[in-house]
PAZALO-898973 format. One record per atom (N, C-alpha, C, CB): residue in three letters; x, y, z. Coordinates in steps of 0.1 Angstrom, whole numbers, plus 5000, padded with zeros to 4 digits. Glycine has a CB too. Layout:
ALAXYZ/...
END
This chain:
UNK813148552742/UNK813648692739/UNK813148782750/UNK813048742725/UNK814148872755/UNK813748962766/UNK812749062761/UNK815049032771/UNK811949102770/UNK810849202767/UNK811549342767/UNK809749202777/UNK811049422758/UNK811549562758/UNK810849642769/UNK811249632744/UNK811749712777/UNK811149782789/UNK810049892785/UNK812249852797/UNK810349962774/UNK809350062770/UNK808050002766/UNK809950152759/UNK808149892758/UNK806949822753/UNK806149772765/UNK807249712744/UNK806849712775/UNK806249652787/UNK805549762795/UNK807249582795/UNK806149882796/UNK805549992803/UNK804250042796/UNK806550112805/UNK804250042783/UNK803150082775/UNK801949982777/UNK803450102760/UNK802349852776/UNK801349752778/UNK800649752792/UNK801949612775/UNK801449792802/UNK800949802815/UNK799849912816/UNK802049832826/UNK800150022809/UNK799250132808/UNK797950092801/UNK799850252801/UNK798050012790/UNK796949962783/UNK796149872791/UNK797349902770/UNK796849782799/UNK796149692807/UNK795349762818/UNK797149592814/UNK795849862824/UNK795149932835/UNK793950002830/UNK796050032842/UNK794050062818/UNK792950152813/UNK791950072804/UNK793550262805/UNK792449982796/UNK791549912786/UNK790949792791/UNK792349882774/UNK791649702798/UNK791149572802/UNK789949582811/UNK792249492808/UNK789849672821/UNK788649672829/UNK787449702821/UNK788849782840/UNK787549792811/UNK786349822802/UNK785949702795/UNK786649942793/UNK786849632788/UNK786549512781/UNK786049402790/UNK787749462773/UNK786649392802/UNK786249292811/UNK784849302816/UNK787149282823/UNK784449432819/UNK783049452824/UNK782049422812/UNK782849602828/UNK782449462800/UNK781649422789/UNK781349272788/UNK782249482775/UNK782449202789/UNK782249052789/UNK781449002800/UNK783648982788/UNK781649052812/UNK780949012824/UNK779449032821/UNK781349092836/UNK779049142816/UNK777649172813/UNK777149082802/UNK777449322808/UNK777949052792/UNK777548962782/UNK777348822787/UNK778548962770/UNK778248782796/UNK778148642801/UNK776848622810/UNK779348612810/UNK776548722818/UNK775348722826/UNK774148722817/UNK775348842836/UNK774248792806/UNK773048802797/UNK772848662791/UNK773348902786/UNK773948582789/UNK773748452783/UNK773148352794/UNK775048392778/UNK773348382806/UNK772848292817/UNK771448322821/UNK773748312829/UNK770948442818/UNK769648492824/UNK768548392819/UNK769348632819/UNK768648332807/UNK767548252802/UNK767348132811/UNK767848212788/UNK768548082817/UNK768447962826/UNK767647992839/UNK769847912829/UNK767848112844/UNK767148152856/UNK765748182853/UNK767848282863/UNK765448252842/UNK764048292838/UNK763248172836/UNK764148382826/UNK763848062831/UNK763147942828/UNK762347882839/UNK764147832823/UNK762847902851/UNK762247842863/UNK760747882865/UNK762947882875/UNK760448002860/UNK759048052860/UNK758448072846/UNK758948182868/UNK759348102837/UNK758848142823/UNK758148022816/UNK760048192815/UNK758747902817/UNK758147792810/UNK756647772813/UNK758947662813/UNK756447772826/UNK755047752830/UNK754047862826/UNK754947732845/UNK754547992827/UNK753748102824/UNK753348112809/UNK754448232828/UNK754348072801/UNK754048072786/UNK753547942780/UNK755348122779/UNK753547842789/UNK753047712784/UNK754047642774/UNK751747732777/UNK755347672777/UNK756347612768/UNK756647472773/UNK757647692768/UNK756847382763/UNK757347242767/UNK758847252768/UNK756947142756/UNK759447152773/UNK760947152775/UNK761647162761/UNK761447022782/UNK761047092751/UNK761547092737/UNK761547232731/UNK760846992728/UNK760347302733/UNK760247442728/UNK761247532735/UNK758847492729/UNK761347522748/UNK762347602755/UNK763747572750/UNK762247572771/UNK764047452748/UNK765447412744/UNK765747472730/UNK765547262743/UNK764747472721/UNK764847522708/UNK765147672709/UNK763647502699/UNK764347742717/UNK764447882718/UNK765847922724/UNK763347942727/UNK766247842734/UNK767547872740/UNK768647852730/UNK767847782752/UNK768647752721/UNK769647722712/UNK769647822700/UNK769547582706/UNK768547882697/UNK768447982686/UNK769448102688/UNK767048032684/UNK769748132700/UNK770648242703/UNK772048202696/UNK770848262718/UNK772448082698/UNK773848042694/UNK773848032678/UNK774247912700/UNK772747992673/UNK772647982658/UNK772748122652/UNK771347922653/UNK772048222657/UNK772148352652/UNK773548412655/UNK771148442659/UNK774148382666/UNK775548422669/UNK776548362660/UNK775848382684/UNK776348242657/UNK777348172647/UNK777248232633/UNK777048022647/UNK776048252628/UNK775848302615/UNK776448442613/UNK774448292611/UNK776248522623/UNK776548662621/UNK777948702628/UNK775448752627/UNK778648612633/UNK779948642640/UNK780948702630/UNK780548512646/UNK781048642618/UNK782048702609/UNK781648832603/UNK782248602597/UNK780348842598/UNK779948982594/UNK780049092604/UNK778448972589/UNK779749052617/UNK779949152627/UNK781349202629/UNK779449092641/UNK782249112628/UNK783649142630/UNK784249222618/UNK784549022632/UNK783749192606/UNK784049272594/UNK783649412596/UNK783549202581/UNK782449432601/UNK781949562603/UNK782749632614/UNK780449562607/UNK783049562625/UNK783949622635/UNK785249682629/UNK784249522646/UNK785849602620/UNK787049652614/UNK786849782606/UNK787649542605/UNK785649802601/UNK785349912593/UNK785050042601/UNK784249882583/UNK784150022611/UNK783650142619/UNK784450162632/UNK782250122622/UNK785250062636/UNK785950082649/UNK785250022661/UNK786150232651/UNK786149982671/UNK785649912682/UNK784649992691/UNK786749862691/UNK784950122692/UNK784150202701/UNK782650212697/UNK784750352702/UNK782450242684/UNK781050252679/UNK780450112678/UNK781050312665/UNK781150012674/UNK780549882672/UNK780249812685/UNK781449792663/UNK781149812694/UNK780849752707/UNK779649822714/UNK782049762717/UNK779549962712/UNK778450032718/UNK777149982711/UNK778550182716/UNK777149972698/UNK775949922691/UNK775549782695/UNK776249922676/UNK776549692697/UNK776249552701/UNK775549552715/UNK777649472702/UNK776149632724/UNK775549622738/UNK774249692739/UNK776549692747/UNK774049802733/UNK772749872734/UNK771649792727/UNK772850012728/UNK771949732715/UNK770949662708/UNK770549532715/UNK771449632694/UNK771549462720/UNK771149332727/UNK770449362740/UNK772449252730/UNK770749482746/UNK770049512758/UNK768549542756/UNK770649642765/UNK768349612744/UNK766949642741/UNK766149512737/UNK766849742729/UNK766749422731/UNK766149292728/UNK765849212741/UNK766949212718/UNK766749222750/UNK766549152763/UNK765349212770/UNK767849162772/UNK765149342769/UNK763949412775/UNK762749352768/UNK764049562773/UNK762749332755/UNK761649282748/UNK761349132753/UNK761849282733/UNK762349062756/UNK762148922761/UNK761348922774/UNK763548862763/UNK761449032782/UNK760749032794/UNK759149032792/UNK761149152802/UNK758849072780/UNK757349082776/UNK756948972766/UNK757049222772/UNK757748862765/UNK757448762756/UNK756048702759/UNK758448642757/UNK755248682748/UNK753848642750/UNK753648492746/UNK752948722741/UNK754448442737/UNK754248302732/UNK755548252726/UNK753148302721/UNK755548122722/UNK756748052717/UNK757348122705/UNK756347912714/UNK756448162695/UNK756948232683/UNK757748352686/UNK755848262674/UNK757248432695/UNK757948552700/UNK759248522707/UNK757048642709/UNK759248422715/UNK760448372722/UNK761548332712/UNK760048252731/UNK761148252702/UNK762048202692/UNK762748322684/UNK761348112682/UNK761848422680/UNK762348532672/UNK763248622680/UNK761148622668/UNK762948652693/UNK763848732701/UNK765148662704/UNK763048772713/UNK765048532707/UNK766348462710/UNK767248462698/UNK766048322715/UNK766748442686/UNK767548442674/UNK768148582672/UNK766748392662/UNK767348682673/UNK767748822672/UNK768748862682/UNK766548912672/UNK768648812694/UNK769648842704/UNK771048782700/UNK769248772718/UNK771048662695/UNK772348612690/UNK772948692679/UNK772148462686/UNK772048732669/UNK772548812658/UNK773148942663/UNK771348842649/UNK772549012673/UNK772949142677/UNK774149132686/UNK771849212684/UNK774249022694/UNK775449012703/UNK776648952696/UNK775048922715/UNK776448892684/UNK777548832676/UNK778748932674/UNK777048782663/UNK779848882676/UNK781048962674/UNK781749022686/UNK780749062665/UNK781049012698/UNK781649082709/UNK782949002714/UNK780749082721/UNK782848872716/UNK784048802721/UNK785148802711/UNK783648662725/UNK784948752698/UNK786048752689/UNK786448902685/UNK785648682676/UNK785548992686/UNK785849132684/UNK786949182693/UNK784649222684/UNK786749142706/UNK787749182716/UNK789149122713/UNK787349142730/UNK789148992709/UNK790448932705/UNK791049002693/UNK790148782702/UNK790249052684/UNK790749122672/UNK791249262677/UNK789649142662/UNK790549322686/UNK790949462690/UNK792349452698/UNK789949522700/UNK792549342705/UNK793849332712/UNK795049332702/UNK793849202720/UNK794749282690/UNK795849282680/UNK796249422676/UNK795449192668/UNK795349512678/UNK795549652674/UNK796249732685/UNK794249722670/UNK796249672697/UNK796749752708/UNK798049692714/UNK795749742720/UNK798249562713/UNK799449512720/UNK800149402711/UNK799149442733/UNK801549392712/UNK802249292704/UNK801849152708/UNK803749312706/UNK802149062699/UNK801648922701/UNK802048862714/UNK802048832689/UNK803248882719/UNK803748812731/UNK802948852743/UNK805248842733/UNK802148962743/UNK801449002754/UNK799948962753/UNK801549152756/UNK799548922742/UNK798048902739/UNK797548782747/UNK797848872725/UNK798348672749/UNK797848562757/UNK797448602771/UNK798948452757/UNK798348682777/UNK798048732791/UNK796748812792/UNK799248812796/UNK796648902783/UNK795448992783/UNK794248912779/UNK795649112773/UNK794348812770/UNK793148732767/UNK792748652780/UNK793448632756/UNK793748592787/UNK793348522799/UNK792748612809/UNK794648462805/UNK793248732811/UNK792648832820/UNK791248862816/UNK793548962820/UNK791048882803/UNK789648912798/UNK788748792801/UNK789748942783/UNK789148672798/UNK788248562800/UNK788048532814/UNK788848442793/UNK788848572823/UNK788748552837/UNK787448622843/UNK789948602845/UNK786948722836/UNK785748782840/UNK784548692840/UNK785448912832/UNK784648582832/UNK783548492831/UNK783348422845/UNK783748382820/UNK784448402852/UNK784248332865/UNK783548432875/UNK785648302871/UNK783848562874/UNK783148662882/UNK781648662878/UNK783748802880/UNK781348652865/UNK779948652860/UNK779248532865/UNK779948652845/UNK779848412866/UNK779248292871/UNK778748312886/UNK780148172870/UNK779648372894/UNK779348392908/UNK778248492909/UNK780548422916/UNK778448602902/UNK777548722904/UNK776148682898/UNK778148842897/UNK776148622886/UNK774948592879/UNK773948502887/UNK775248532866/UNK774548402894/UNK773648312902/UNK772948392913/UNK774448192907/UNK773748472920/UNK773248542931/UNK772148642927/UNK774348622939/UNK772448722916/UNK771548822911/UNK770248752905/UNK772148902900/UNK770448642898/UNK769248572892/UNK768348522903/UNK769748452884/UNK768848472914/UNK767948432925/UNK767248542932/UNK768748362936/UNK767948652934/UNK767248772939/UNK766148832931/UNK768348882942/UNK766448832917/UNK765448882908/UNK764148792907/UNK766048902894/UNK764348662908/UNK763248572908/UNK762348592921/UNK763748422908/UNK763048632932/UNK762348652944/UNK761548782944/UNK763248662956/UNK761748872933/UNK761048992932/UNK759648972925/UNK761849092923/UNK759348842924/UNK758048802917/UNK756848882923/UNK757848652919/UNK756148952914/UNK754949022919/UNK755149172920/UNK754448962931/UNK756449212921/UNK756749352923/UNK756349432910/UNK758249372925/UNK755549542913/UNK755049622902/UNK754249542892/UNK756149692895/UNK753649432896/UNK752849352888/UNK753549262878/UNK751949442880/UNK754949252879/UNK755749172870/UNK756149042877/UNK756949252865/UNK756248942869/UNK756748812874/UNK758248822876/UNK756348702864/UNK758848722884/UNK760248722886/UNK761048712874/UNK760548612896/UNK760648622864/UNK761448602852/UNK761448722844/UNK760848482844/UNK760448812844/UNK760448932837/UNK761449032843/UNK759049002837/UNK761549032856/UNK762649112863/UNK764049062859/UNK762449112878/UNK764148932858/UNK765448882854/UNK765948942840/UNK765448732852/UNK765048942831/UNK765449002818/UNK765549152819/UNK764348972807/UNK764649222825/UNK764749372826/UNK766049422833/UNK763549422833/UNK766349352844/UNK767549402852/UNK768849352847/UNK767349362866/UNK768849252838/UNK770149212832/UNK770249292818/UNK770149062829/UNK769249352813/UNK769249432801/UNK769849572804/UNK767949442795/UNK769449622816/UNK769849762819/UNK771349782819/UNK769349792833/UNK772249692825/UNK773649722825/UNK774249722811/UNK774349612833/UNK773649642802/UNK774149632788/UNK773849762781/UNK773449522780/UNK772749822783/UNK772449952776/UNK773250062782/UNK770949992778/UNK773450062795/UNK774250172802/UNK775650162798/UNK774050162817/UNK776250032798/UNK777650012794/UNK777850042780/UNK778049872798/UNK776850012771/UNK776950052757/UNK777150202755/UNK775749992749/UNK776350272762/UNK776450422761/UNK777750472767/UNK775250492768/UNK778150412778/UNK779450452784/UNK780650422775/UNK779650382798/UNK780550312767/UNK781550272758/UNK781950382748/UNK781250152751/UNK780850462744/UNK781050572735/UNK781950682741/UNK779750632731/UNK782050682754/UNK782750792761/UNK784150742765/UNK781950842773/UNK784150622771/UNK785450572778/UNK786350482770/UNK785050502790/UNK785850432758/UNK786650342751/UNK787250412739/UNK785850212746/UNK788650422738/UNK789250482727/UNK789050402714/UNK790750512729/UNK788950462703/UNK788850392690/UNK790050312687/UNK788550482679/UNK791250352692/UNK792450282690/UNK793550352698/UNK792850282675/UNK794750292697/UNK795950352705/UNK796150502702/UNK797150272702/UNK795950542689/UNK796250682686/UNK795250782692/UNK796250692671/UNK794150732697/UNK793150812703/UNK793150802718/UNK791750782698/UNK794050722724/UNK794150692738/UNK794750812745/UNK794850562741/UNK794050872754/UNK794650992762/UNK795650952772/UNK793451072768/UNK795550822776/UNK796450772787/UNK797850742781/UNK795850662794/UNK798050742768/UNK799350722762/UNK799950852757/UNK799150622750/UNK801250872759/UNK801950982754/UNK802150972739/UNK803251012762/UNK802651082733/UNK802951072719/UNK804150982717/UNK803251212714/UNK805050982726/UNK806150882725/UNK805650742726/UNK807250912736/UNK804750712735/UNK804150582736/UNK803550542723/UNK803150582748/UNK802750632717/UNK801950592705/UNK802950572694/UNK801050712702/UNK803950652692/UNK804950632682/UNK805650502683/UNK805950752681/UNK806050472695/UNK806750342698/UNK805850222695/UNK807350342712/UNK804650232700/UNK803750112698/UNK803450092684/UNK802450142706/UNK803250202676/UNK802950202662/UNK804050132655/UNK802750342656/UNK805350162658/UNK806450102652/UNK806549952655/UNK807750172656/UNK806349922668/UNK806449782672/UNK805349692664/UNK806249762687/UNK804149742663/UNK803049672657/UNK803249662642/UNK801749732660/UNK803849772636/UNK804049772621/UNK805249672618/UNK804449912617/UNK806249672626/UNK807349572624/UNK806849432626/UNK808549602634/UNK806049402636/UNK805449272638/UNK804549232626/UNK804549272650/UNK803749322621/UNK802949292609/UNK803749252597/UNK801949402606/UNK804849332595/UNK805749302583/UNK806349162584/UNK806749412582/UNK806849132596/UNK807449002598/UNK806448882596/UNK808048982612/
END
């Protein structure tokens, strides 16, 4: 079926204004998931962790994420993407700061599990949000564009992680502590920016005209009915 020119033009506006914000959020989240691997190079020895204890702590993130993924998205549907994504990013950033001052295995386990709980819902939340913004035939493209930021995160995260480990001893902090601190900062900043730059939905988007909003609303309503 041929694409409607007006719908395509609206989706292009949404892609230009919305996808960079969501993409940067995912980039920060992806780097945050990687930071534990870089920190491990020094952290294990400093805290006296065995490989088994480190592995348990690393995996607890995903257990917390799995358990709270559905509740997080149910809450997102109630309060809106702008508020909920901001909450996710700021809270996980603060827990990552706490990880920089981990003292023992018990604290490591607790913070890693809590990190998963607080970050839960970001990725599936974005997929849900796309259903509120664009018709189904465009979602695959935007999802691919969104996930492509993980490749950028892989390249950027490795370089940043190495540089932060080399900051060992700066201000009396170990390199692994700098890894957590400096990967937490973008999450907190982006979380606060999200409150300003991310519209709650298409009806609140300043970059869409009233005609755009009315047309998009009709297209999505017709799609939902079908």
